[in-house]
C-alpha positions in Angstrom: 0.0 0.0 0.1 1.4 3.4 -1.1 1.7 5.9 1.9 3.8 8.9 3.0 5.7 9.4 6.2 8.0 11.7 7.9 10.2 9.5 10.1 13.0 11.7 10.0 14.0 15.1 8.3 12.0 14.6 5.1 8.6 13.4 4.0 9.2 9.8 2.2 7.0 8.1 -0.5 6.8 4.3 0.0 5.0 1.2 -0.8 4.6 -1.4 2.0 3.2 -4.9 1.5 2.5 -6.1 4.8 2.4 -9.8 3.9 2.8 -12.0 7.1 4.5 -10.0 9.7 5.9 -13.1 11.2 8.0 -13.3 8.1 11.3 -11.6 7.3 10.8 -8.5 5.2 12.6 -7.7 2.0 13.6 -4.0 1.7 14.4 -2.5 -1.7 16.6 0.5 -2.5 16.4 2.3 -5.9 19.0 3.6 -8.5 19.6 7.0 -9.5 16.9 8.6 -11.6 14.3 6.1 -10.8 11.5 5.6 -8.4 10.0 2.6 -6.4 8.1 1.3 -9.4 11.4 -0.3 -10.8 10.9 -3.1 -8.3 7.1 -3.8 -9.1 7.6 -7.1 -11.2 10.4 -8.5 -8.9 8.0 -8.0 -5.8 5.2 -9.5 -7.7 7.3 -12.6 -8.3 7.8 -13.1 -4.5 5.5 -15.3 -2.4 2.4 -13.0 -1.5 3.0 -13.6 2.4 6.3 -11.9 2.1 6.5 -8.5 3.4 8.1 -5.8 1.1 9.2 -2.2 1.4 10.1 0.0 -1.5 10.6 3.8 -1.3 11.5 6.9 -3.1 14.7 8.2 -1.8 14.7 11.9 -0.9 15.0 14.0 -4.1 13.4 11.3 -6.2 9.7 10.4 -7.0 7.3 11.7 -4.7 9.6 12.1 -1.7 10.8 15.4 -0.4 14.1 16.9 -1.2 16.8 17.7 1.3 20.6 17.4 1.9 21.7 14.3 0.3 24.6 11.9 1.2 25.0 8.1 1.0 24.9 8.2 4.7 21.7 10.5 5.0 20.0 8.1 2.3 20.7 5.2 4.7 19.5 7.1 7.6 16.2 7.9 5.7 15.7 4.2 5.1 16.5 3.0 8.6 14.0 5.6 9.9 11.3 4.5 7.8 12.0 0.8 8.7 11.9 1.8 12.2 8.7 3.6 11.7 7.2 0.4 10.1 8.6 -1.8 12.8 10.8 -3.7 10.1 14.1 -5.3 11.0 16.3 -8.4 10.3 15.5 -7.7 6.7 17.0 -8.9 3.3 18.1 -5.6 1.8 18.1 -5.5 -2.1 19.6 -2.4 -3.6 20.5 -1.5 -7.2 23.4 0.9 -8.2 23.2 3.9 -5.7 20.7 1.8 -3.9 23.4 -0.9 -3.5 25.6 1.7 -1.8 22.8 2.8 0.5 22.4 -1.0 1.3 26.0 -1.1 2.3 25.9 2.0 4.4 22.7 0.8 6.4 24.2 -2.6 7.0 27.2 -0.8 8.4 25.1 1.8 10.3 22.3 -0.6 11.6 23.3 -4.1 11.5 20.1 -5.0 13.6 18.0 -4.1 10.7 19.8 -6.1 8.2 20.1 -10.0 7.8 21.3 -10.2 4.4 22.2 -8.4 1.2 21.7 -8.7 -2.5 23.9 -5.9 -4.1 23.0 -5.3 -7.7 25.1 -3.6 -10.2 27.0 -1.5 -7.6 30.3 -1.1 -5.9 31.8 0.3 -2.8 32.9 3.3 -5.1 31.4 4.1 -8.4 32.7 6.2 -11.3 35.2 9.0 -11.1 34.8 12.4 -9.5 35.5 14.0 -12.9 32.7 12.3 -14.6 30.1 12.9 -11.9 31.2 16.6 -11.9 30.6 16.7 -15.5 27.3 15.0 -15.1 26.2 17.5 -12.3 27.2 20.4 -14.7 25.1 19.0 -17.6 22.0 18.5 -15.3 22.2 22.0 -13.9 22.8 23.6 -17.3 20.9 21.6 -19.6 18.6 19.2 -17.7 18.3 15.5 -17.5 16.7 15.1 -20.9 20.0 16.3 -22.5 21.6 12.9 -21.5 18.8 10.6 -21.1 19.5 8.6 -24.2 23.1 8.0 -23.2 21.9 7.0 -19.6 19.4 4.6 -21.2 22.1 3.0 -23.2 24.0 2.1 -20.0 20.7 0.9 -18.3 19.7 -1.4 -20.7 21.2 -3.9 -23.1 21.0 -3.2 -26.9 18.7 -6.2 -27.5 16.3 -5.1 -24.8 16.2 -1.6 -26.1 15.5 -2.7 -29.6 12.7 -5.2 -28.5 10.9 -3.1 -25.9 10.5 0.5 -27.5 7.3 1.3 -25.7 8.8 0.3 -22.2 12.1 2.0 -23.0 10.1 5.3 -23.8 8.1 4.9 -20.4 11.1 4.4 -18.3 12.8 7.4 -20.2 9.8 9.5 -19.0 10.4 8.4 -15.3 14.2 9.4 -15.6 13.6 12.9 -17.2 10.8 13.6 -14.7 13.1 13.0 -11.6 13.7 16.3 -10.2 16.9 17.9 -11.1 18.1 19.0 -7.9 17.5 15.6 -6.4 19.4 14.0 -9.3 22.2 16.3 -9.2 22.6 16.0 -5.3 22.7 12.3 -5.7 25.2 12.4 -8.3 27.4 14.3 -5.9 26.6 11.9 -3.1 27.9 9.0 -5.2 31.0 10.9 -6.3 32.0 11.7 -2.7 31.4 8.3 -1.3 33.9 5.4 -0.7 32.7 2.7 1.2 35.4 0.2 1.1 36.6 0.4 4.5 33.2 -0.1 6.1 32.0 -2.6 3.7 34.9 -4.6 4.0 33.9 -5.1 7.8 30.6 -6.4 6.9 29.7 -9.8 8.1 26.4 -11.3 6.7 25.2 -13.3 3.9 25.7 -11.3 0.6 25.1 -12.0 -3.2 26.6 -9.4 -5.6 24.9 -9.4 -9.0 26.0 -7.7 -12.2 25.0 -7.5 -15.8 27.4 -8.5 -18.7 26.0 -5.4 -20.8 26.2 -2.9 -17.8 27.7 0.1 -19.1 27.5 2.0 -15.6 28.9 -0.6 -13.3 30.6 -3.3 -15.3 31.0 -6.8 -14.0 34.6 -6.3 -12.9 33.6 -3.5 -10.5 30.7 -5.8 -9.0 33.1 -8.7 -8.7 35.5 -6.6 -6.9 32.7 -5.6 -4.5 32.0 -9.4 -3.7 35.7 -9.9 -3.1 35.7 -7.0 -0.7 33.0 -8.6 1.5 34.0 -11.8 3.4 31.9 -14.7 2.2 30.2 -12.8 -0.5 29.1 -14.5 -3.7 29.0 -13.1 -7.2 27.0 -13.8 -10.1 26.8 -12.1 -13.8 23.5 -12.1 -15.7 24.3 -12.6 -19.4 22.9 -10.0 -21.9 21.6 -7.8 -19.2 22.3 -4.1 -18.5 22.4 -2.0 -15.4 18.8 -2.5 -14.1 18.0 -6.2 -14.0 15.0 -5.4 -11.9 13.4 -4.1 -15.0 15.2 -6.0 -17.8 15.5 -9.4 -16.1 13.1 -9.7 -13.2 12.6 -13.4 -14.1 16.2 -14.0 -13.4 16.7 -11.7 -10.5 13.5 -12.8 -8.6 14.6 -16.5 -8.2 18.1 -15.4 -7.1 16.4 -13.2 -4.4 14.1 -16.0 -3.3 17.0 -18.3 -2.9 19.1 -15.9 -0.8 15.9 -15.3 1.4 15.4 -18.9 2.0 19.0 -19.5 2.8 19.1 -16.8 5.5 19.3 -18.3 9.0 
């Protein structure tokens, strides 16, 4: 059920499926330039009694804007989980959502029982590239670089075979508030989570896509190598957002990880 809450400094838009409160929840964290709808197909493939939570991070979707860092975004998610009395969750994050998941697992280990880290790293990109993207957003808007972003998000085959869906996801991207997008770019640019992520000790699966132009497989594999006991898998022919492009592959991995948690 879609709701709004203000558990901390900003109003957050979220969708909470209560399921069976006795079961462990699965909590999802979004990528840059997206909203909570990117998880719809994955969530619908889970057993209906599984509690799930998806939210728009601050500066995105219908959530309020405010000062943004990876730690602040993780604090927002922790506050919402506390507000909804969710803990011991399997946390699934994609791209910057994976960075948020790493930060939350470090900040609040009581909230996180396991991690699925999709198409992400402990550090993503270069400072120069992120600063250039921020400048473009501020001077020309997101639409000016939307096509280049979509080429990194989705594989060539998927883009060619899903023109209508591609148009729809482009609309989601370009309607992202420019100030929230730029501030999140700065948060990614300024974040290096390697030191804290290397101290995590919980079941973790790192997932990449062979056609990912934003966080290539070697970056995701390096993240898996950083976390003691983490596993790595690569989805062949898939881009940066497997939750949209390959939910039929991602959902079974998520269910298997969920079932394996103690």
